NUVEX-114694 format. One line per 5 residues: number of its first residue (from 1); their letters; for each residue x, y, z of C-alpha. Coordinates in steps of 0.25 Angstrom, whole numbers, plus 5000, padded with zeros to 4 digits. Layout:
! residues N
NUM = a = X,Y,Z; ...;
END
This chain:
! residues 679
1 = mtkty = 4982,5103,4924; 4977,5090,4930; 4979,5078,4921; 4970,5067,4920; 4974,5052,4919;
6 = qdllq = 4969,5052,4905; 4979,5064,4902; 4990,5056,4908; 4986,5044,4900; 4987,5051,4887;
11 = ellsy = 5001,5057,4892; 5005,5042,4895; 5000,5037,4881; 5008,5049,4874; 5021,5041,4878;
16 = kptyt = 5016,5028,4871; 5023,5032,4857; 5036,5034,4865; 5034,5021,4872; 5031,5013,4859;
21 = qqikr = 5044,5018,4853; 5052,5014,4866; 5046,5000,4867; 5049,4998,4852; 5063,5002,4855;
26 = lhelq = 5064,4992,4867; 5059,4981,4858; 5070,4984,4848; 5081,4985,4859; 5091,4974,4859;
31 = ispal = 5098,4973,4873; 5112,4968,4873; 5116,4959,4885; 5128,4967,4886; 5121,4980,4889;
36 = vnsef = 5123,4986,4902; 5112,4981,4912; 5106,4973,4900; 5098,4964,4909; 5090,4976,4914;
41 = flktq = 5087,4981,4899; 5084,4967,4894; 5074,4963,4906; 5068,4977,4906; 5066,4976,4891;
46 = alifs = 5059,4962,4893; 5051,4967,4904; 5045,4979,4896; 5042,4969,4884; 5034,4960,4894;
51 = aerfh = 5026,4972,4899; 5024,4977,4885; 5018,4963,4880; 5008,4964,4892; 5004,4978,4888;
56 = qlvea = 5002,4974,4873; 4993,4962,4878; 4985,4972,4887; 4984,4982,4876; 4979,4972,4866;
61 = dpelk = 4969,4966,4876; 4967,4975,4888; 4958,4965,4895; 4968,4953,4892; 4956,4945,4887;
66 = svsle = 4964,4938,4876; 4976,4934,4885; 4974,4921,4894; 4975,4922,4909; 4987,4912,4908;
71 = eletl = 4994,4921,4898; 4992,4933,4907; 4997,4925,4919; 5010,4921,4911; 5012,4936,4907;
76 = nrdfy = 5010,4940,4921; 5020,4930,4927; 5031,4932,4916; 5031,4948,4918; 5032,4946,4933;
81 = seldp = 5041,4934,4934; 5054,4942,4937; 5047,4947,4950; 5044,4933,4955; 5051,4932,4968;
86 = kdgyg = 5054,4917,4966; 5059,4916,4952; 5061,4930,4946; 5064,4941,4955; 5078,4937,4959;
91 = sslvn = 5083,4940,4944; 5074,4951,4941; 5079,4966,4939; 5067,4970,4948; 5075,4964,4960;
96 = pdyat = 5085,4973,4965; 5094,4962,4970; 5095,4957,4956; 5097,4970,4949; 5107,4975,4958;
101 = glyge = 5115,4962,4957; 5115,4965,4942; 5118,4980,4941; 5123,4984,4955; 5116,4991,4966;
106 = qlgql = 5112,5005,4960; 5110,5001,4945; 5103,4988,4949; 5094,4995,4958; 5091,5005,4947;
111 = lcaiy = 5088,4995,4936; 5080,4987,4946; 5071,4998,4949; 5070,5002,4934; 5067,4988,4929;
116 = tkfrs = 5056,4987,4940; 5049,4999,4935; 5049,4993,4921; 5041,4982,4927; 5029,4992,4928;
121 = frqdy = 5028,4992,4912; 5016,4983,4913; 5008,4993,4921; 5013,5005,4913; 5008,4999,4900;
126 = lkqdy = 4994,4996,4906; 4993,5010,4911; 4998,5016,4898; 5009,5023,4905; 5017,5025,4892;
131 = ltlse = 5025,5036,4899; 5031,5027,4909; 5033,5016,4899; 5040,5026,4890; 5049,5031,4902;
136 = mlqly = 5053,5017,4906; 5057,5014,4892; 5064,5027,4891; 5072,5023,4904; 5075,5009,4898;
141 = felye = 5081,5015,4885; 5089,5026,4892; 5095,5016,4902; 5098,5007,4890; 5105,5018,4883;
146 = latsg = 5113,5020,4896; 5116,5005,4896; 5121,5005,4882; 5131,5016,4886; 5137,5005,4896;
151 = tqdft = 5135,5014,4908; 5131,5008,4922; 5131,5021,4929; 5120,5020,4939; 5118,5036,4939;
156 = awlai = 5116,5036,4924; 5105,5025,4925; 5098,5031,4937; 5098,5045,4930; 5090,5039,4918;
161 = yrkis = 5080,5032,4928; 5078,5044,4936; 5076,5053,4924; 5065,5044,4918; 5059,5042,4932;
166 = lqnlk = 5057,5057,4934; 5053,5061,4920; 5038,5063,4918; 5036,5061,4933; 5024,5071,4934;
171 = tksyl = 5017,5063,4923; 5020,5050,4930; 5016,5055,4944; 5003,5061,4938; 5000,5048,4931;
176 = qnlqr = 5002,5040,4945; 4992,5049,4952; 4982,5049,4941; 4982,5033,4940; 4979,5034,4955;
181 = lspdf = 4969,5045,4956; 4962,5046,4942; 4949,5038,4939; 4954,5039,4924; 4965,5029,4928;
186 = sfyrd = 4956,5017,4927; 4965,5005,4923; 4963,4996,4935; 4949,5000,4938; 4945,4997,4924;
191 = iiqta = 4951,4983,4925; 4943,4981,4938; 4930,4987,4932; 4930,4981,4918; 4938,4968,4918;
196 = dlsdl = 4932,4954,4919; 4937,4951,4933; 4933,4937,4931; 4944,4936,4920; 4957,4937,4928;
201 = rylyr = 4965,4942,4916; 4960,4956,4921; 4971,4955,4932; 4982,4955,4921; 4978,4969,4916;
206 = ygvyl = 4984,4975,4928; 4998,4971,4923; 5003,4967,4937; 5008,4954,4943; 4996,4945,4946;
211 = sehdl = 4998,4933,4956; 4990,4921,4958; 4984,4928,4970; 4979,4940,4962; 4972,4930,4952;
216 = amakf = 4967,4922,4964; 4961,4934,4970; 4954,4938,4957; 4948,4924,4956; 4943,4924,4971;
221 = inayp = 4937,4938,4970; 4930,4934,4956; 4924,4922,4963; 4920,4930,4975; 4905,4931,4977;
226 = adele = 4901,4945,4970; 4891,4949,4981; 4901,4947,4992; 4912,4954,4984; 4902,4966,4982;
231 = aiaay = 4900,4966,4997; 4915,4967,4999; 4916,4978,4989; 4904,4985,4996; 4910,4984,5010;
236 = ivksw = 4924,4990,5005; 4917,5002,4999; 4908,5004,5011; 4920,5003,5020; 4927,5014,5011;
241 = vdgfv = 4915,5023,5012; 4914,5020,5027; 4928,5026,5028; 4923,5039,5023; 4910,5039,5032;
246 = rarkd = 4917,5035,5045; 4928,5046,5042; 4917,5056,5038; 4922,5058,5024; 4914,5058,5011;
251 = yrikk = 4919,5049,5000; 4908,5056,4991; 4917,5068,4989; 4927,5059,4982; 4927,5053,4968;
256 = yanlm = 4938,5042,4968; 4941,5029,4976; 4953,5020,4974; 4952,5005,4974; 4964,4996,4977;
261 = vpcgm = 4961,4981,4974; 4970,4969,4973; 4972,4962,4960; 4961,4951,4960; 4951,4959,4968;
266 = erlgk = 4946,4967,4956; 4931,4962,4957; 4930,4967,4971; 4937,4980,4966; 4926,4981,4955;
271 = miisr = 4915,4980,4966; 4922,4991,4974; 4923,5000,4962; 4908,4998,4960; 4905,5002,4974;
276 = ldelg = 4914,5014,4974; 4907,5018,4961; 4894,5018,4968; 4899,5028,4978; 4903,5037,4966;
281 = lqtlv = 4918,5035,4967; 4927,5031,4956; 4937,5020,4959; 4952,5022,4956; 4959,5009,4955;
286 = pqphs = 4974,5007,4955; 4981,4994,4951; 4975,4982,4959; 4986,4977,4969; 4994,4965,4966;
291 = nginr = 5006,4960,4975; 5014,4957,4963; 5024,4945,4962; 5035,4950,4971; 5033,4960,4983;
296 = qvsyd = 5048,4961,4984; 5048,4969,4971; 5041,4981,4976; 5049,4980,4989; 5062,4980,4981;
301 = hrfds = 5058,4992,4973; 5051,5001,4984; 5062,5011,4984; 5066,5011,4969; 5062,5026,4970;
306 = alild = 5076,5028,4977; 5082,5029,4963; 5076,5042,4960; 5071,5047,4973; 5078,5061,4976;
311 = remvd = 5074,5075,4979; 5071,5079,4964; 5062,5067,4962; 5054,5070,4975; 5053,5085,4972;
316 = mslky = 5048,5081,4958; 5038,5071,4962; 5032,5080,4973; 5031,5092,4963; 5024,5083,4953;
321 = aeeil = 5015,5077,4964; 5011,5090,4969; 5007,5095,4955; 5000,5082,4952; 4992,5081,4965;
326 = eelkd = 4988,5095,4964; 4982,5092,4949; 4975,5080,4954; 4970,5086,4967; 4955,5084,4963;
331 = viglq = 4957,5070,4959; 4964,5067,4972; 4954,5074,4980; 4943,5065,4974; 4950,5052,4979;
336 = agpvy = 4941,5045,4990; 4951,5035,4995; 4955,5020,4992; 4949,5007,4993; 4960,4996,4995;
341 = velfg = 4957,4981,4994; 4970,4974,4998; 4975,4959,4999; 4983,4953,5010; 4989,4939,5012;
346 = etpfs = 5000,4939,5002; 5012,4931,5004; 5021,4937,5015; 5032,4946,5010; 5044,4950,5017;
351 = pdaks = 5053,4958,5007; 5068,4956,5005; 5075,4969,5008; 5085,4970,4997; 5098,4979,4998;
356 = salkl = 5097,4980,4983; 5084,4987,4983; 5083,5002,4982; 5082,5010,4995; 5079,5025,4998;
361 = sdeqq = 5090,5033,5004; 5088,5041,5017; 5087,5053,5008; 5077,5046,4999; 5068,5041,5010;
366 = glyre = 5067,5056,5014; 5063,5060,5000; 5053,5048,4999; 5047,5052,5012; 5045,5067,5006;
371 = ltgkn = 5040,5062,4993; 5029,5052,4999; 5026,5062,5010; 5024,5074,5001; 5017,5066,4990;
376 = aqlyy = 5007,5062,5001; 5005,5076,5006; 5002,5081,4992; 4992,5070,4989; 4985,5072,5003;
381 = kyykr = 4983,5086,4999; 4972,5082,4990; 4969,5068,4995; 4961,5072,5007; 4963,5061,5018;
386 = devsf = 4951,5067,5026; 4942,5065,5014; 4946,5051,5009; 4946,5036,5015; 4949,5022,5010;
391 = ciiaf = 4946,5008,5013; 4955,4996,5013; 4952,4981,5014; 4960,4968,5012; 4958,4954,5008;
396 = pstei = 4967,4942,5008; 4975,4938,4995; 4973,4924,4990; 4988,4923,4993; 4985,4922,5008;
401 = gkrfp = 4983,4907,5006; 4973,4895,5003; 4963,4901,5014; 4962,4914,5006; 4946,4912,5004;
406 = eifad = 4944,4910,5019; 4954,4922,5022; 4946,4931,5012; 4933,4928,5018; 4938,4930,5032;
411 = tlkin = 4945,4943,5028; 4932,4948,5022; 4925,4945,5036; 4936,4954,5042; 4934,4965,5032;
416 = lldsg = 4919,4965,5034; 4918,4966,5049; 4908,4976,5054; 4914,4990,5056; 4903,4995,5066;
421 = hyaki = 4905,4983,5075; 4920,4985,5076; 4919,5000,5078; 4911,4998,5091; 4921,4988,5096;
426 = qqhii = 4933,4996,5092; 4927,5009,5099; 4928,5002,5113; 4943,5001,5110; 4944,5015,5105;
431 = dvldt = 4937,5020,5118; 4948,5013,5126; 4959,5018,5117; 4954,5033,5118; 4957,5032,5133;
436 = aeyvh = 4972,5029,5130; 4984,5038,5131; 4993,5026,5126; 4989,5012,5120; 4999,5001,5123;
441 = vkgng = 5001,4990,5113; 5009,4978,5118; 5013,4965,5111; 5011,4951,5115; 5022,4941,5118;
446 = snetd = 5034,4943,5109; 5028,4955,5102; 5035,4967,5107; 5025,4978,5104; 5024,4988,5115;
451 = imvrm = 5019,5001,5111; 5012,5013,5118; 5004,5021,5109; 5000,5035,5113; 4986,5040,5110;
456 = hpitd = 4981,5055,5107; 4975,5061,5119; 4960,5062,5119; 4955,5075,5125; 4940,5073,5122;
461 = panqt = 4937,5058,5124; 4922,5060,5120; 4925,5065,5106; 4939,5060,5103; 4945,5047,5100;
466 = nfenc = 4959,5042,5097; 4955,5030,5089; 4948,5027,5075; 4938,5016,5075; 4942,5009,5062;
471 = vadvn = 4932,5000,5056; 4931,4994,5041; 4931,5007,5033; 4944,5012,5028; 4952,4999,5034;
476 = ipvge = 4944,4986,5032; 4943,4978,5041; 4937,4984,5053; 4945,4984,5066; 4954,4995,5072;
481 = vftsp = 4955,5007,5080; 4967,5017,5077; 4973,5030,5081; 4985,5039,5078; 4993,5038,5091;
486 = lltgt = 5002,5049,5096; 5017,5047,5093; 5023,5053,5106; 5022,5042,5116; 5019,5031,5107;
491 = ngilh = 5031,5021,5110; 5034,5006,5109; 5036,4994,5100; 5027,4988,5089; 5031,4974,5086;
496 = vddiy = 5024,4965,5075; 5029,4951,5073; 5024,4949,5058; 5017,4959,5050; 5015,4965,5035;
501 = lgslr = 5017,4980,5033; 5015,4985,5019; 5016,4971,5014; 5029,4968,5020; 5031,4958,5031;
506 = yfnik = 5038,4962,5044; 5043,4953,5055; 5044,4957,5070; 5042,4972,5066; 5045,4981,5078;
511 = lqfed = 5043,4996,5078; 5047,5004,5090; 5040,5017,5092; 5045,5030,5099; 5035,5041,5101;
516 = gwvkd = 5027,5035,5089; 5038,5034,5079; 5045,5021,5074; 5058,5022,5081; 5064,5008,5078;
521 = ysctn = 5059,4996,5070; 5063,4981,5067; 5058,4969,5060; 5064,4955,5059; 5062,4953,5044;
526 = fpnpe = 5077,4952,5041; 5088,4946,5049; 5095,4960,5050; 5087,4969,5059; 5092,4981,5050;
531 = dgkky = 5085,4975,5038; 5072,4974,5046; 5073,4989,5050; 5076,4993,5036; 5064,4985,5031;
536 = ihenl = 5055,4992,5041; 5061,5006,5037; 5059,5004,5022; 5045,4998,5022; 5038,5004,5034;
541 = llphn = 5045,5017,5037; 5052,5023,5025; 5053,5034,5021; 5052,5037,5036; 5062,5033,5046;
546 = slpig = 5051,5032,5056; 5036,5032,5057; 5026,5036,5068; 5014,5028,5073; 5002,5033,5065;
551 = efaig = 4992,5023,5070; 4989,5014,5082; 4977,5005,5080; 4970,4993,5087; 4964,4982,5077;
556 = tntla = 4952,4975,5082; 4949,4966,5070; 4951,4953,5078; 4943,4945,5067; 4954,4948,5057;
561 = yqiar = 4965,4943,5067; 4957,4930,5069; 4956,4928,5054; 4971,4931,5052; 4975,4921,5063;
566 = kydil = 4965,4911,5057; 4972,4911,5044; 4986,4914,5049; 4987,4927,5040; 4990,4937,5051;
571 = sllpi = 5003,4941,5044; 4996,4942,5030; 4986,4952,5034; 4986,4966,5029; 4988,4978,5038;
576 = liiek = 4973,4982,5035; 4968,4969,5043; 4980,4967,5052; 4979,4981,5058; 4965,4977,5063;
581 = mgphf = 4971,4965,5071; 4979,4972,5082; 4985,4985,5086; 4992,4992,5075; 5002,5004,5073;
586 = aigdt = 5004,5012,5060; 5017,5019,5057; 5016,5031,5049; 5004,5041,5047; 4992,5041,5055;
591 = cfshe = 4978,5035,5050; 4974,5049,5048; 4985,5054,5040; 4981,5067,5032; 4967,5068,5038;
596 = edaph = 4970,5071,5053; 4962,5084,5052; 4949,5078,5048; 4939,5073,5058; 4940,5058,5062;
601 = psfvn = 4927,5055,5070; 4925,5041,5075; 4913,5035,5068; 4909,5027,5080; 4908,5039,5090;
606 = gkemi = 4912,5052,5083; 4924,5054,5092; 4935,5061,5084; 4948,5054,5081; 4959,5063,5087;
611 = avene = 4971,5053,5084; 4973,5057,5070; 4988,5061,5070; 5001,5060,5078; 5012,5070,5081;
616 = hsakr = 5018,5067,5067; 5006,5069,5058; 5002,5081,5067; 5013,5088,5059; 5005,5087,5046;
621 = kedpf = 5001,5102,5046; 5015,5107,5047; 5022,5096,5040; 5012,5088,5031; 5024,5080,5025;
626 = gaytq = 5031,5076,5037; 5019,5073,5045; 5015,5061,5037; 5023,5048,5034; 5014,5042,5023;
631 = khmdi = 5015,5029,5030; 5005,5021,5038; 5009,5006,5041; 5000,4998,5051; 5007,4988,5060;
636 = tlpye = 4998,4979,5068; 5001,4970,5080; 4992,4958,5079; 4984,4954,5091; 4992,4942,5093;
641 = mlasi = 5005,4950,5095; 4997,4960,5105; 4997,4959,5120; 4989,4972,5123; 4984,4986,5119;
646 = taiak = 4981,4995,5131; 4976,5009,5132; 4983,5017,5142; 4976,5030,5147; 4983,5042,5152;
651 = dgtkt = 4981,5038,5166; 4987,5025,5164; 4975,5017,5163; 4976,5005,5154; 4965,4998,5146;
656 = diirn = 4968,4986,5137; 4963,4986,5123; 4969,4972,5120; 4975,4963,5130; 4981,4949,5127;
661 = grfvv = 4976,4950,5113; 4961,4953,5116; 4953,4966,5116; 4949,4969,5130; 4941,4982,5128;
666 = pgtee = 4926,4980,5132; 4918,4979,5119; 4929,4973,5111; 4927,4959,5116; 4922,4955,5102;
671 = lnlpl = 4936,4958,5096; 4942,4946,5104; 4932,4935,5098; 4940,4933,5085; 4953,4933,5094;
676 = deik = 4947,4922,5103; 4944,4914,5091; 4958,4913,5086; 4963,4899,5088;
END
């Protein structure tokens, strides 16, 4: 029987009496400094009480109208102070270096992971998740009883953690799915829709860390002219719709659209929701994004699942996932696809790779690959990629610096460029590329990029094309042509001096490809080259040992490049914009993952896009799990690092697309104007 979110909520609330007794016991508990691992118990107790006080505040006054902004700022700062990279994290139990220093490697890693989970108490309170609150307190007391017996045996401590992590697993998995898919979970949407957004106290109702930049963004958006903000919202929703129209899909057969917005941009989010309402779509809103106080925290804890990831856990998770997704298939089938509003320009982050942090063993990497791959396979059974679309757009964060208002205005110019005009220019490039057997990309000066990319053979030039003419619909801003190259025959080196990938910074990243697969890799983030290899493996490849090239593209948005150079923010730009500023390669799945068999006609000339798969994804009918990697990471070589892009026909004829940093295909001269204006 399918459960609704309201059914689950009532089940969660049934645990409230148990939780009430547990929290009362915790208040009465006197912890002796002589207790085994006493610092863990004392700090966890204090953490829970702090989260509880915030909950009581929200319960008494859900809109926080009786609490001053200054008091909320103090509560926010105090709760997150131990994560502060300058003053708190060094002596926090969230820090694996500190925890393992206190308790040794194994027990320290375990208690570090557990203490970090307790930091989610604020969120659990706000969502009325008394099941999780009760389970975490059960964990606390069972570990406390173990400590009173004087045992430091890691196996015994881990067994308790594992038992409680896996109990009620189906209910917890069901809840996670409904909070993502059900319109009845409206906690965040209600804040955006009903709060007085001019009163910044609404931001504290999320229960997350708020930085000065989150507050500054809210002030900026609140002061932004209403008609101009409405125009931005209308453009975003139109682009989302255009993604359906150009792909010949029908959003009207769907019912729900997801909206992801950053903290501080709720006023824009509210306008987007209104526009989607007019289309007959109900908007689902997850927690608005905030960077948090310390990005090292999430990096340190990205493999905490290593504590319980084994065959039994994977089998149990997949069994429940199959049952739950089958029950929710109708809700999943009505999902139309997301609208993402992102920020860029945050302070550069290059993480510290700690030996004290948990890692996945070789066996666990295989299990993780199986878990993520099969979960995706189960989900895509009902979430039909050939029926859905998406839209993504990025704006600068106030963290980008004093020239933020100017950068915001210029970014808006980039985002609003005319799709139809660019489509005509880009078609000239595609017409040349469609004559190629290979495309040769060569770096400039000290850049070592030198790669031959093999194209699919076109057998009917009048009706077939290898490249998608990408304008401002799913990916804003406008400006790229892309394909899924063949793997066999794609060989060479991709080298980028300085780039952000997945919010992490890489210096001199080099990927060597052999028949389309990553054969070797390096970067200079660390003095020891092996640490650089490990960094790439853990953050780009894992849980795989290698990935194929899933996409080759040429960016054409030279205005974006000009503006990036104008403000010297090239290294701060998101993939979404920087991929439009030179050739880029994606490692992982193709852009047409799980929709290869649908038609892909060009909206410009009606030609059918034939390069929708490669030799790896072509295995999907025999091996749907093995054919996909669940990865897709774009890596761009900016114009300044580029010497040439050349189309090489089967007879050896060479035709340049770009030479010496300038477009040379007739009909693309306009693209060079912004480049010529760069001083």
